[in-house]
N, C-alpha and C positions, 0 to 999 in steps of 0.2 A: 112084857121087853118082847120084843119080835126078833125070830130067829136072826135075822141080816147086823141086827143092832149088835156093834162088841159089848163084851159084858162089861167095860171098861169106859166112861167117856171122860179121856182127860180136859179134869179143870182150868182154867189160866190161873196162875197163882196172883198176891195184890200188885206186884210192881208190875207182871205185864198186863193188868190191869190201869194203872197209874199210866204210864207208856200210852197206850191207848186213849185214853182221857188225855194225856198232856196234848198227843195230836189231834183231838178232835177239836183240841179247843183252841191249836193254836193254826189250826187252816189250811196246812201251808206246808211244802215238803220241811222236815225238820234233817238237820245232822245229826248224826251219835253223836257229836259231842253238847248239842244242842238237848238230846234226852238224859245225856249223862249227866251236864247240870243241875235241871230240873229235881232228878231225883235225886241228887248228892243234897241239893236245898230244903228237899223235904227232910232230912236229916237221916238221909236211906245210907246206909254204908255197900257200896258199891263197885265192883270193878268194870271196870272196859268192857272184861270178856264176856261177865256174866249179863251184862247189856245186852252181847252182840251174839250171845246164845238165848237172849231171853225175842230180839228182834227175828231169829232165823228163827224161831219157833212160830212166831205170829206170822210170819212171811209162809211158812211153810202151808197153817192152816189157811190162810187166807184172808187174814185179819188186818194188812199191813200192806203194799207196794213198795218194791226199790228200785230208785232209779240211781243210773250211775251205778261205777267198781271204788273198793277199796274205801281208802281217807274222802273222796268228792261224792259217794252213794249218801240218799235223802231217803227218807221215807213219808210215806204219808198213807 
């Protein structure tokens, strides 16, 4: 491993992968409520706060973009 590489690279969890898959399949900007509804339909027990945390993590790592703020925010 090159010396400038972090010793531990953080992997995406299954829920984060499902969020990205959903956004890619939808092929349009989606609101938090759409993403939360998708995950809950898959029998996932997940809170709005957890999804919000996942979205922030995915955004900070460059996997998605956010447009708008608060309840009006959409992700793509």
